[in-house]
PDB file of N, CA, C, O and CB in Angstrom:
ATOM      1  N   MET A   1      99.804  59.141 210.366  1.00  0.00           N
ATOM      2  CA  MET A   1     101.135  59.699 210.431  1.00  0.00           C
ATOM      3  C   MET A   1     102.124  58.873 209.605  1.00  0.00           C
ATOM      4  O   MET A   1     103.014  59.431 208.962  1.00  0.00           O
ATOM      5  CB  MET A   1     101.594  59.784 211.877  1.00  0.00           C
ATOM      6  N   LYS A   2     101.971  57.557 209.621  1.00  0.00           N
ATOM      7  CA  LYS A   2     102.882  56.711 208.863  1.00  0.00           C
ATOM      8  C   LYS A   2     102.801  57.012 207.371  1.00  0.00           C
ATOM      9  O   LYS A   2     103.820  57.047 206.680  1.00  0.00           O
ATOM     10  CB  LYS A   2     102.574  55.241 209.120  1.00  0.00           C
ATOM     11  N   ARG A   3     101.591  57.228 206.883  1.00  0.00           N
ATOM     12  CA  ARG A   3     101.412  57.493 205.454  1.00  0.00           C
ATOM     13  C   ARG A   3     102.126  58.777 205.048  1.00  0.00           C
ATOM     14  O   ARG A   3     102.771  58.836 204.002  1.00  0.00           O
ATOM     15  CB  ARG A   3      99.918  57.586 205.107  1.00  0.00           C
ATOM     16  N   LYS A   4     102.003  59.801 205.886  1.00  0.00           N
ATOM     17  CA  LYS A   4     102.634  61.081 205.581  1.00  0.00           C
ATOM     18  C   LYS A   4     104.153  60.926 205.511  1.00  0.00           C
ATOM     19  O   LYS A   4     104.789  61.452 204.597  1.00  0.00           O
ATOM     20  CB  LYS A   4     102.251  62.135 206.637  1.00  0.00           C
ATOM     21  N   LYS A   5     104.731  60.211 206.464  1.00  0.00           N
ATOM     22  CA  LYS A   5     106.176  59.987 206.469  1.00  0.00           C
ATOM     23  C   LYS A   5     106.611  59.217 205.223  1.00  0.00           C
ATOM     24  O   LYS A   5     107.636  59.530 204.618  1.00  0.00           O
ATOM     25  CB  LYS A   5     106.596  59.226 207.738  1.00  0.00           C
ATOM     26  N   ARG A   6     105.832  58.217 204.848  1.00  0.00           N
ATOM     27  CA  ARG A   6     106.160  57.402 203.688  1.00  0.00           C
ATOM     28  C   ARG A   6     106.128  58.244 202.410  1.00  0.00           C
ATOM     29  O   ARG A   6     106.990  58.094 201.544  1.00  0.00           O
ATOM     30  CB  ARG A   6     105.189  56.219 203.574  1.00  0.00           C
ATOM     31  N   ILE A   7     105.141  59.122 202.296  1.00  0.00           N
ATOM     32  CA  ILE A   7     105.035  59.992 201.124  1.00  0.00           C
ATOM     33  C   ILE A   7     106.203  60.980 201.105  1.00  0.00           C
ATOM     34  O   ILE A   7     106.783  61.235 200.049  1.00  0.00           O
ATOM     35  CB  ILE A   7     103.678  60.751 201.123  1.00  0.00           C
ATOM     36  N   GLU A   8     106.549  61.539 202.276  1.00  0.00           N
ATOM     37  CA  GLU A   8     107.682  62.466 202.344  1.00  0.00           C
ATOM     38  C   GLU A   8     108.974  61.775 201.920  1.00  0.00           C
ATOM     39  O   GLU A   8     109.792  62.352 201.203  1.00  0.00           O
ATOM     40  CB  GLU A   8     107.829  63.034 203.766  1.00  0.00           C
ATOM     41  N   LYS A   9     109.148  60.540 202.368  1.00  0.00           N
ATOM     42  CA  LYS A   9     110.332  59.769 202.001  1.00  0.00           C
ATOM     43  C   LYS A   9     110.348  59.512 200.496  1.00  0.00           C
ATOM     44  O   LYS A   9     111.405  59.564 199.867  1.00  0.00           O
ATOM     45  CB  LYS A   9     110.375  58.434 202.776  1.00  0.00           C
ATOM     46  N   GLY A  10     109.179  59.235 199.919  1.00  0.00           N
ATOM     47  CA  GLY A  10     109.075  59.018 198.483  1.00  0.00           C
ATOM     48  C   GLY A  10     109.431  60.260 197.686  1.00  0.00           C
ATOM     49  O   GLY A  10     110.108  60.169 196.661  1.00  0.00           O
ATOM     50  N   VAL A  11     108.982  61.418 198.146  1.00  0.00           N
ATOM     51  CA  VAL A  11     109.285  62.681 197.462  1.00  0.00           C
ATOM     52  C   VAL A  11     110.793  62.931 197.508  1.00  0.00           C
ATOM     53  O   VAL A  11     111.388  63.335 196.510  1.00  0.00           O
ATOM     54  CB  VAL A  11     108.509  63.873 198.115  1.00  0.00           C
ATOM     55  N   LYS A  12     111.403  62.691 198.660  1.00  0.00           N
ATOM     56  CA  LYS A  12     112.845  62.892 198.802  1.00  0.00           C
ATOM     57  C   LYS A  12     113.597  61.966 197.844  1.00  0.00           C
ATOM     58  O   LYS A  12     114.547  62.383 197.183  1.00  0.00           O
ATOM     59  CB  LYS A  12     113.293  62.638 200.268  1.00  0.00           C
ATOM     60  N   SER A  13     113.171  60.734 197.778  1.00  0.00           N
ATOM     61  CA  SER A  13     113.809  59.763 196.893  1.00  0.00           C
ATOM     62  C   SER A  13     113.668  60.173 195.431  1.00  0.00           C
ATOM     63  O   SER A  13     114.615  60.050 194.655  1.00  0.00           O
ATOM     64  CB  SER A  13     113.209  58.373 197.109  1.00  0.00           C
ATOM     65  N   LEU A  14     112.497  60.655 195.060  1.00  0.00           N
ATOM     66  CA  LEU A  14     112.281  61.101 193.680  1.00  0.00           C
ATOM     67  C   LEU A  14     113.173  62.287 193.332  1.00  0.00           C
ATOM     68  O   LEU A  14     113.701  62.369 192.224  1.00  0.00           O
ATOM     69  CB  LEU A  14     110.812  61.475 193.465  1.00  0.00           C
ATOM     70  N   LYS A  15     113.339  63.202 194.278  1.00  0.00           N
ATOM     71  CA  LYS A  15     114.222  64.347 194.039  1.00  0.00           C
ATOM     72  C   LYS A  15     115.655  63.879 193.796  1.00  0.00           C
ATOM     73  O   LYS A  15     116.354  64.414 192.935  1.00  0.00           O
ATOM     74  CB  LYS A  15     114.178  65.325 195.233  1.00  0.00           C
ATOM     75  N   GLU A  16     116.085  62.874 194.561  1.00  0.00           N
ATOM     76  CA  GLU A  16     117.430  62.333 194.378  1.00  0.00           C
ATOM     77  C   GLU A  16     117.569  61.672 193.005  1.00  0.00           C
ATOM     78  O   GLU A  16     118.583  61.842 192.330  1.00  0.00           O
ATOM     79  CB  GLU A  16     117.758  61.322 195.491  1.00  0.00           C
ATOM     80  N   GLN A  17     116.548  60.918 192.598  1.00  0.00           N
ATOM     81  CA  GLN A  17     116.580  60.262 191.293  1.00  0.00           C
ATOM     82  C   GLN A  17     116.613  61.281 190.161  1.00  0.00           C
ATOM     83  O   GLN A  17     117.310  61.089 189.164  1.00  0.00           O
ATOM     84  CB  GLN A  17     115.372  59.341 191.133  1.00  0.00           C
ATOM     85  N   ILE A  18     115.858  62.362 190.319  1.00  0.00           N
ATOM     86  CA  ILE A  18     115.855  63.415 189.299  1.00  0.00           C
ATOM     87  C   ILE A  18     117.247  64.020 189.181  1.00  0.00           C
ATOM     88  O   ILE A  18     117.727  64.262 188.073  1.00  0.00           O
ATOM     89  CB  ILE A  18     114.814  64.513 189.638  1.00  0.00           C
ATOM     90  N   ALA A  19     117.899  64.267 190.313  1.00  0.00           N
ATOM     91  CA  ALA A  19     119.253  64.833 190.294  1.00  0.00           C
ATOM     92  C   ALA A  19     120.227  63.892 189.594  1.00  0.00           C
ATOM     93  O   ALA A  19     121.071  64.338 188.817  1.00  0.00           O
ATOM     94  CB  ALA A  19     119.736  65.122 191.726  1.00  0.00           C
ATOM     95  N   ILE A  20     120.118  62.608 189.862  1.00  0.00           N
ATOM     96  CA  ILE A  20     120.981  61.610 189.225  1.00  0.00           C
ATOM     97  C   ILE A  20     120.761  61.609 187.719  1.00  0.00           C
ATOM     98  O   ILE A  20     121.719  61.600 186.946  1.00  0.00           O
ATOM     99  CB  ILE A  20     120.715  60.206 189.805  1.00  0.00           C
ATOM    100  N   HIS A  21     119.502  61.620 187.308  1.00  0.00           N
ATOM    101  CA  HIS A  21     119.189  61.595 185.883  1.00  0.00           C
ATOM    102  C   HIS A  21     119.644  62.882 185.189  1.00  0.00           C
ATOM    103  O   HIS A  21     120.080  62.845 184.038  1.00  0.00           O
ATOM    104  CB  HIS A  21     117.686  61.391 185.677  1.00  0.00           C
ATOM    105  N   GLU A  22     119.544  64.013 185.882  1.00  0.00           N
ATOM    106  CA  GLU A  22     120.014  65.275 185.309  1.00  0.00           C
ATOM    107  C   GLU A  22     121.515  65.192 185.024  1.00  0.00           C
ATOM    108  O   GLU A  22     121.982  65.634 183.975  1.00  0.00           O
ATOM    109  CB  GLU A  22     119.708  66.461 186.265  1.00  0.00           C
ATOM    110  N   GLU A  23     122.262  64.621 185.968  1.00  0.00           N
ATOM    111  CA  GLU A  23     123.709  64.484 185.791  1.00  0.00           C
ATOM    112  C   GLU A  23     124.020  63.546 184.616  1.00  0.00           C
ATOM    113  O   GLU A  23     124.896  63.838 183.801  1.00  0.00           O
ATOM    114  CB  GLU A  23     124.365  63.954 187.091  1.00  0.00           C
ATOM    115  N   LYS A  24     123.310  62.437 184.534  1.00  0.00           N
ATOM    116  CA  LYS A  24     123.534  61.493 183.433  1.00  0.00           C
ATOM    117  C   LYS A  24     123.160  62.121 182.094  1.00  0.00           C
ATOM    118  O   LYS A  24     123.811  61.868 181.081  1.00  0.00           O
ATOM    119  CB  LYS A  24     122.725  60.203 183.656  1.00  0.00           C
ATOM    120  N   LYS A  25     122.115  62.937 182.094  1.00  0.00           N
ATOM    121  CA  LYS A  25     121.711  63.633 180.866  1.00  0.00           C
ATOM    122  C   LYS A  25     122.817  64.588 180.420  1.00  0.00           C
ATOM    123  O   LYS A  25     123.137  64.675 179.235  1.00  0.00           O
ATOM    124  CB  LYS A  25     120.383  64.408 181.083  1.00  0.00           C
ATOM    125  N   LYS A  26     123.389  65.296 181.382  1.00  0.00           N
ATOM    126  CA  LYS A  26     124.477  66.228 181.078  1.00  0.00           C
ATOM    127  C   LYS A  26     125.669  65.483 180.468  1.00  0.00           C
ATOM    128  O   LYS A  26     126.279  65.956 179.509  1.00  0.00           O
ATOM    129  CB  LYS A  26     124.914  66.984 182.355  1.00  0.00           C
ATOM    130  N   GLN A  27     125.991  64.322 181.029  1.00  0.00           N
ATOM    131  CA  GLN A  27     127.094  63.515 180.502  1.00  0.00           C
ATOM    132  C   GLN A  27     126.781  63.034 179.092  1.00  0.00           C
ATOM    133  O   GLN A  27     127.665  63.014 178.235  1.00  0.00           O
ATOM    134  CB  GLN A  27     127.375  62.316 181.422  1.00  0.00           C
ATOM    135  N   ALA A  28     125.542  62.647 178.845  1.00  0.00           N
ATOM    136  CA  ALA A  28     125.146  62.192 177.510  1.00  0.00           C
ATOM    137  C   ALA A  28     125.238  63.333 176.500  1.00  0.00           C
ATOM    138  O   ALA A  28     125.618  63.116 175.349  1.00  0.00           O
ATOM    139  CB  ALA A  28     123.715  61.620 177.536  1.00  0.00           C
ATOM    140  N   GLU A  29     124.888  64.556 176.930  1.00  0.00           N
ATOM    141  CA  GLU A  29     125.005  65.708 176.043  1.00  0.00           C
ATOM    142  C   GLU A  29     126.468  65.962 175.685  1.00  0.00           C
ATOM    143  O   GLU A  29     126.792  66.255 174.534  1.00  0.00           O
ATOM    144  CB  GLU A  29     124.389  66.956 176.698  1.00  0.00           C
ATOM    145  N   GLU A  30     127.342  65.847 176.677  1.00  0.00           N
ATOM    146  CA  GLU A  30     128.769  66.067 176.442  1.00  0.00           C
ATOM    147  C   GLU A  30     129.351  64.994 175.516  1.00  0.00           C
ATOM    148  O   GLU A  30     130.264  65.262 174.735  1.00  0.00           O
ATOM    149  CB  GLU A  30     129.531  66.081 177.777  1.00  0.00           C
ATOM    150  N   ALA A  31     128.810  63.778 175.615  1.00  0.00           N
ATOM    151  CA  ALA A  31     129.286  62.676 174.784  1.00  0.00           C
ATOM    152  C   ALA A  31     128.593  62.673 173.415  1.00  0.00           C
ATOM    153  O   ALA A  31     128.855  61.803 172.585  1.00  0.00           O
ATOM    154  CB  ALA A  31     129.053  61.335 175.498  1.00  0.00           C
ATOM    155  N   ASN A  32     127.717  63.640 173.189  1.00  0.00           N
ATOM    156  CA  ASN A  32     126.984  63.769 171.920  1.00  0.00           C
ATOM    157  C   ASN A  32     126.168  62.510 171.599  1.00  0.00           C
ATOM    158  O   ASN A  32     126.298  61.922 170.526  1.00  0.00           O
ATOM    159  CB  ASN A  32     127.963  64.056 170.774  1.00  0.00           C
ATOM    160  N   LEU A  33     125.329  62.118 172.555  1.00  0.00           N
ATOM    161  CA  LEU A  33     124.458  60.958 172.389  1.00  0.00           C
ATOM    162  C   LEU A  33     122.999  61.416 172.474  1.00  0.00           C
ATOM    163  O   LEU A  33     122.391  61.339 173.542  1.00  0.00           O
ATOM    164  CB  LEU A  33     124.765  59.866 173.468  1.00  0.00           C
ATOM    165  N   PRO A  34     122.427  61.896 171.350  1.00  0.00           N
ATOM    166  CA  PRO A  34     121.079  62.475 171.393  1.00  0.00           C
ATOM    167  C   PRO A  34     119.985  61.497 171.823  1.00  0.00           C
ATOM    168  O   PRO A  34     119.008  61.902 172.454  1.00  0.00           O
ATOM    169  CB  PRO A  34     120.734  63.022 170.047  1.00  0.00           C
ATOM    170  N   GLU A  35     120.139  60.216 171.489  1.00  0.00           N
ATOM    171  CA  GLU A  35     119.113  59.234 171.886  1.00  0.00           C
ATOM    172  C   GLU A  35     119.065  59.098 173.401  1.00  0.00           C
ATOM    173  O   GLU A  35     117.993  59.015 174.000  1.00  0.00           O
ATOM    174  CB  GLU A  35     119.393  57.854 171.239  1.00  0.00           C
ATOM    175  N   LEU A  36     120.248  59.077 174.010  1.00  0.00           N
ATOM    176  CA  LEU A  36     120.328  58.943 175.457  1.00  0.00           C
ATOM    177  C   LEU A  36     119.807  60.202 176.151  1.00  0.00           C
ATOM    178  O   LEU A  36     119.163  60.116 177.196  1.00  0.00           O
ATOM    179  CB  LEU A  36     121.770  58.658 175.887  1.00  0.00           C
ATOM    180  N   VAL A  37     120.083  61.355 175.576  1.00  0.00           N
ATOM    181  CA  VAL A  37     119.576  62.614 176.134  1.00  0.00           C
ATOM    182  C   VAL A  37     118.056  62.596 176.126  1.00  0.00           C
ATOM    183  O   VAL A  37     117.419  62.975 177.109  1.00  0.00           O
ATOM    184  CB  VAL A  37     120.111  63.836 175.335  1.00  0.00           C
ATOM    185  N   LYS A  38     117.478  62.157 175.017  1.00  0.00           N
ATOM    186  CA  LYS A  38     116.017  62.093 174.903  1.00  0.00           C
ATOM    187  C   LYS A  38     115.433  61.125 175.935  1.00  0.00           C
ATOM    188  O   LYS A  38     114.397  61.403 176.538  1.00  0.00           O
ATOM    189  CB  LYS A  38     115.604  61.663 173.478  1.00  0.00           C
ATOM    190  N   TYR A  39     116.106  59.989 176.134  1.00  0.00           N
ATOM    191  CA  TYR A  39     115.663  59.006 177.122  1.00  0.00           C
ATOM    192  C   TYR A  39     115.630  59.626 178.519  1.00  0.00           C
ATOM    193  O   TYR A  39     114.645  59.486 179.244  1.00  0.00           O
ATOM    194  CB  TYR A  39     116.586  57.772 177.107  1.00  0.00           C
ATOM    195  N   TYR A  40     116.720  60.316 178.893  1.00  0.00           N
ATOM    196  CA  TYR A  40     116.774  60.913 180.227  1.00  0.00           C
ATOM    197  C   TYR A  40     115.748  62.024 180.381  1.00  0.00           C
ATOM    198  O   TYR A  40     115.207  62.210 181.471  1.00  0.00           O
ATOM    199  CB  TYR A  40     118.169  61.453 180.510  1.00  0.00           C
ATOM    200  N   GLU A  41     115.468  62.768 179.316  1.00  0.00           N
ATOM    201  CA  GLU A  41     114.435  63.797 179.393  1.00  0.00           C
ATOM    202  C   GLU A  41     113.071  63.183 179.689  1.00  0.00           C
ATOM    203  O   GLU A  41     112.296  63.723 180.477  1.00  0.00           O
ATOM    204  CB  GLU A  41     114.382  64.596 178.088  1.00  0.00           C
ATOM    205  N   LYS A  42     112.786  62.048 179.048  1.00  0.00           N
ATOM    206  CA  LYS A  42     111.514  61.360 179.308  1.00  0.00           C
ATOM    207  C   LYS A  42     111.464  60.848 180.743  1.00  0.00           C
ATOM    208  O   LYS A  42     110.446  60.980 181.422  1.00  0.00           O
ATOM    209  CB  LYS A  42     111.317  60.190 178.320  1.00  0.00           C
ATOM    210  N   GLU A  43     112.569  60.263 181.198  1.00  0.00           N
ATOM    211  CA  GLU A  43     112.623  59.749 182.566  1.00  0.00           C
ATOM    212  C   GLU A  43     112.427  60.874 183.581  1.00  0.00           C
ATOM    213  O   GLU A  43     111.673  60.724 184.543  1.00  0.00           O
ATOM    214  CB  GLU A  43     113.960  59.038 182.818  1.00  0.00           C
ATOM    215  N   ILE A  44     113.098  61.986 183.367  1.00  0.00           N
ATOM    216  CA  ILE A  44     112.985  63.131 184.282  1.00  0.00           C
ATOM    217  C   ILE A  44     111.553  63.651 184.291  1.00  0.00           C
ATOM    218  O   ILE A  44     111.014  63.982 185.347  1.00  0.00           O
ATOM    219  CB  ILE A  44     113.966  64.262 183.876  1.00  0.00           C
ATOM    220  N   SER A  45     110.942  63.722 183.118  1.00  0.00           N
ATOM    221  CA  SER A  45     109.564  64.193 183.027  1.00  0.00           C
ATOM    222  C   SER A  45     108.629  63.293 183.835  1.00  0.00           C
ATOM    223  O   SER A  45     107.774  63.782 184.573  1.00  0.00           O
ATOM    224  CB  SER A  45     109.114  64.248 181.558  1.00  0.00           C
ATOM    225  N   GLY A  46     108.792  62.001 183.695  1.00  0.00           N
ATOM    226  CA  GLY A  46     107.960  61.052 184.440  1.00  0.00           C
ATOM    227  C   GLY A  46     108.175  61.153 185.937  1.00  0.00           C
ATOM    228  O   GLY A  46     107.218  61.110 186.710  1.00  0.00           O
ATOM    229  N   LEU A  47     109.421  61.287 186.346  1.00  0.00           N
ATOM    230  CA  LEU A  47     109.724  61.425 187.770  1.00  0.00           C
ATOM    231  C   LEU A  47     109.150  62.723 188.334  1.00  0.00           C
ATOM    232  O   LEU A  47     108.666  62.746 189.465  1.00  0.00           O
ATOM    233  CB  LEU A  47     111.237  61.377 188.000  1.00  0.00           C
ATOM    234  N   GLU A  48     109.202  63.803 187.550  1.00  0.00           N
ATOM    235  CA  GLU A  48     108.641  65.085 187.993  1.00  0.00           C
ATOM    236  C   GLU A  48     107.134  64.972 188.202  1.00  0.00           C
ATOM    237  O   GLU A  48     106.596  65.490 189.179  1.00  0.00           O
ATOM    238  CB  GLU A  48     108.953  66.195 186.970  1.00  0.00           C
ATOM    239  N   LYS A  49     106.461  64.294 187.280  1.00  0.00           N
ATOM    240  CA  LYS A  49     105.006  64.120 187.409  1.00  0.00           C
ATOM    241  C   LYS A  49     104.671  63.332 188.664  1.00  0.00           C
ATOM    242  O   LYS A  49     103.748  63.685 189.397  1.00  0.00           O
ATOM    243  CB  LYS A  49     104.429  63.409 186.170  1.00  0.00           C
ATOM    244  N   THR A  50     105.417  62.270 188.909  1.00  0.00           N
ATOM    245  CA  THR A  50     105.183  61.449 190.096  1.00  0.00           C
ATOM    246  C   THR A  50     105.444  62.250 191.363  1.00  0.00           C
ATOM    247  O   THR A  50     104.682  62.164 192.326  1.00  0.00           O
ATOM    248  CB  THR A  50     106.069  60.196 190.069  1.00  0.00           C
ATOM    249  N   LYS A  51     106.527  63.036 191.362  1.00  0.00           N
ATOM    250  CA  LYS A  51     106.860  63.870 192.516  1.00  0.00           C
ATOM    251  C   LYS A  51     105.751  64.885 192.784  1.00  0.00           C
ATOM    252  O   LYS A  51     105.355  65.088 193.932  1.00  0.00           O
ATOM    253  CB  LYS A  51     108.200  64.593 192.291  1.00  0.00           C
ATOM    254  N   ASP A  52     105.252  65.520 191.727  1.00  0.00           N
ATOM    255  CA  ASP A  52     104.173  66.493 191.878  1.00  0.00           C
ATOM    256  C   ASP A  52     102.919  65.838 192.456  1.00  0.00           C
ATOM    257  O   ASP A  52     102.240  66.417 193.304  1.00  0.00           O
ATOM    258  CB  ASP A  52     103.853  67.147 190.528  1.00  0.00           C
ATOM    259  N   ARG A  53     102.623  64.632 191.990  1.00  0.00           N
ATOM    260  CA  ARG A  53     101.443  63.915 192.482  1.00  0.00           C
ATOM    261  C   ARG A  53     101.590  63.601 193.968  1.00  0.00           C
ATOM    262  O   ARG A  53     100.639  63.748 194.735  1.00  0.00           O
ATOM    263  CB  ARG A  53     101.223  62.614 191.680  1.00  0.00           C
ATOM    264  N   LYS A  54     102.775  63.172 194.369  1.00  0.00           N
ATOM    265  CA  LYS A  54     103.006  62.857 195.779  1.00  0.00           C
ATOM    266  C   LYS A  54     102.958  64.120 196.647  1.00  0.00           C
ATOM    267  O   LYS A  54     102.458  64.083 197.772  1.00  0.00           O
ATOM    268  CB  LYS A  54     104.359  62.152 195.950  1.00  0.00           C
ATOM    269  N   GLU A  55     103.474  65.229 196.127  1.00  0.00           N
ATOM    270  CA  GLU A  55     103.405  66.479 196.884  1.00  0.00           C
ATOM    271  C   GLU A  55     101.969  66.930 197.047  1.00  0.00           C
ATOM    272  O   GLU A  55     101.610  67.487 198.084  1.00  0.00           O
ATOM    273  CB  GLU A  55     104.224  67.571 196.198  1.00  0.00           C
ATOM    274  N   ASP A  56     101.136  66.698 196.032  1.00  0.00           N
ATOM    275  CA  ASP A  56      99.710  67.017 196.152  1.00  0.00           C
ATOM    276  C   ASP A  56      99.064  66.165 197.234  1.00  0.00           C
ATOM    277  O   ASP A  56      98.210  66.642 197.982  1.00  0.00           O
ATOM    278  CB  ASP A  56      98.989  66.806 194.806  1.00  0.00           C
ATOM    279  N   GLN A  57      99.474  64.898 197.314  1.00  0.00           N
ATOM    280  CA  GLN A  57      98.937  64.016 198.361  1.00  0.00           C
ATOM    281  C   GLN A  57      99.324  64.528 199.737  1.00  0.00           C
ATOM    282  O   GLN A  57      98.527  64.459 200.673  1.00  0.00           O
ATOM    283  CB  GLN A  57      99.442  62.571 198.173  1.00  0.00           C
ATOM    284  N   LEU A  58     100.542  65.040 199.868  1.00  0.00           N
ATOM    285  CA  LEU A  58     100.989  65.582 201.146  1.00  0.00           C
ATOM    286  C   LEU A  58     100.148  66.769 201.562  1.00  0.00           C
ATOM    287  O   LEU A  58      99.805  66.907 202.736  1.00  0.00           O
ATOM    288  CB  LEU A  58     102.450  65.983 201.074  1.00  0.00           C
ATOM    289  N   GLU A  59      99.810  67.637 200.604  1.00  0.00           N
ATOM    290  CA  GLU A  59      99.009  68.815 200.907  1.00  0.00           C
ATOM    291  C   GLU A  59      97.607  68.431 201.368  1.00  0.00           C
ATOM    292  O   GLU A  59      97.008  69.123 202.192  1.00  0.00           O
ATOM    293  CB  GLU A  59      98.928  69.723 199.689  1.00  0.00           C
ATOM    294  N   LYS A  60      97.090  67.336 200.841  1.00  0.00           N
ATOM    295  CA  LYS A  60      95.739  66.902 201.220  1.00  0.00           C
ATOM    296  C   LYS A  60      95.711  66.336 202.629  1.00  0.00           C
ATOM    297  O   LYS A  60      94.678  66.389 203.297  1.00  0.00           O
ATOM    298  CB  LYS A  60      95.218  65.858 200.236  1.00  0.00           C
ATOM    299  N   ASN A  61      96.832  65.795 203.088  1.00  0.00           N
ATOM    300  CA  ASN A  61      96.865  65.176 204.424  1.00  0.00           C
ATOM    301  C   ASN A  61      97.090  66.193 205.488  1.00  0.00           C
ATOM    302  O   ASN A  61      97.146  65.849 206.669  1.00  0.00           O
ATOM    303  CB  ASN A  61      97.938  64.122 204.507  1.00  0.00           C
TER     304      ASN A  61
END
């Protein structure tokens, strides 16, 4: 049970981080900073992959 709760907490945290990065990406787009936009896109992609992996772990438990 502890593992499941920990994974759920991790998924929630990742969703929050993705939301934060989306907002920062939007600000970078408005400021016309293409390098920063690309950085946030990579970060969001990595966080999404990690979130998907953790959700798969939840389904297995």
